[in-house]
C-alpha positions as CSV (number, residue, x, y, z in Angstrom):
1,X,145.8,33.4,-188.4
2,X,143.4,31.3,-186.3
3,X,140.2,30.8,-187.8
4,X,136.9,31.6,-185.5
5,X,135.2,28.4,-184.5
6,X,131.4,28.1,-183.8
7,X,130.3,26.6,-180.1
8,X,129.2,23.2,-181.0
9,X,127.6,22.8,-177.9
10,X,125.1,26.1,-178.5
11,X,124.4,24.9,-182.0
12,X,123.0,21.8,-180.8
13,X,120.6,23.6,-178.3
14,X,119.2,26.2,-180.7
15,X,117.8,26.6,-184.0
16,X,118.1,29.7,-186.1
17,X,115.3,30.8,-188.4
18,X,115.9,32.2,-191.8
19,X,115.0,35.7,-190.4
20,X,117.7,35.4,-188.0
21,X,115.8,34.8,-184.9
22,X,117.0,32.0,-182.2
23,X,114.5,29.4,-181.2
24,X,114.9,27.3,-178.1
25,X,113.2,24.6,-175.8
26,X,111.7,25.9,-172.8
27,X,112.8,24.5,-169.6
28,X,110.5,22.8,-167.0
29,X,109.2,20.3,-169.2
30,X,111.4,17.2,-169.3
31,X,110.4,15.4,-166.2
32,X,108.4,15.8,-163.1
33,X,105.5,16.3,-165.1
34,X,102.9,14.8,-163.1
35,X,102.1,18.0,-161.1
36,X,102.1,20.4,-163.8
37,X,98.7,21.3,-165.4
38,X,98.0,20.2,-168.9
39,X,97.8,23.8,-170.0
40,X,101.3,24.8,-168.8
41,X,102.6,21.4,-170.5
42,X,101.3,22.5,-173.8
43,X,102.6,26.1,-173.4
44,X,105.9,24.4,-172.4
45,X,106.0,22.3,-175.8
46,X,106.3,25.1,-178.1
47,X,109.6,26.7,-179.0
48,X,110.5,30.0,-177.5
49,X,112.4,32.7,-179.3
50,X,115.3,34.2,-177.4
51,X,115.7,37.7,-176.1
52,X,117.6,40.4,-177.7
53,X,120.4,40.5,-175.2
54,X,120.8,36.5,-175.2
55,X,121.0,36.8,-178.8
56,X,123.9,39.3,-178.8
57,X,125.7,37.1,-176.4
58,X,125.1,33.9,-178.8
59,X,126.4,36.0,-181.7
60,X,129.4,36.3,-180.3
61,X,129.7,32.6,-179.6
62,X,128.6,31.6,-183.0
63,X,130.4,34.6,-185.1
64,X,127.0,35.2,-187.0
65,X,124.4,37.8,-187.1
66,X,121.4,37.2,-185.3
67,X,118.3,38.8,-184.4
68,X,116.5,39.1,-181.0
69,X,113.0,38.7,-180.0
70,X,112.0,42.3,-179.8
71,X,114.1,43.5,-182.9
72,X,112.6,44.5,-186.2
73,X,113.6,42.7,-189.3
74,X,115.5,45.6,-190.4
75,X,117.9,45.1,-187.5
76,X,119.1,41.8,-189.4
77,X,121.2,43.5,-192.0
78,X,121.8,40.8,-194.8
79,X,124.8,40.6,-197.0
80,X,124.1,41.9,-200.5
81,X,124.4,39.1,-203.2
82,X,126.9,39.3,-206.0
83,X,124.5,40.7,-208.4
84,X,123.2,43.3,-205.9
85,X,126.9,44.3,-205.3
86,X,127.7,44.8,-209.0
87,X,124.3,46.7,-209.3
88,X,125.4,49.0,-206.5
89,X,128.9,49.6,-208.0
90,X,127.3,50.4,-211.3
91,X,124.8,53.0,-209.8
92,X,127.8,54.5,-208.0
93,X,129.5,54.9,-211.2
94,X,126.6,56.4,-212.9
95,X,126.4,58.8,-210.1
96,X,130.0,59.8,-210.1
97,X,129.7,60.3,-213.9
98,X,126.9,62.5,-213.7
99,X,128.4,64.6,-211.0
100,X,131.5,65.4,-213.1
């Protein structure tokens, strides 16, 4: 079975925050700056967060869950840790035992 490979070109152009949002550099600020206003250049210097539809497209290329700009934090479901999984199993066993 072949492995899923991440898209290396996209990984070089974006940064993923701990909450799953995708940050990227804005366009129009690399060259030809002389006619652009200083306010515009300051605004362009800041990282932008990617929109939800774009993030969904990137998630397929990177084979991981990502969160868009307008999505709440609850939309980014985190995998439970081994300790949390064990606690969930024990709670399910206890609930099944009480029902019997």
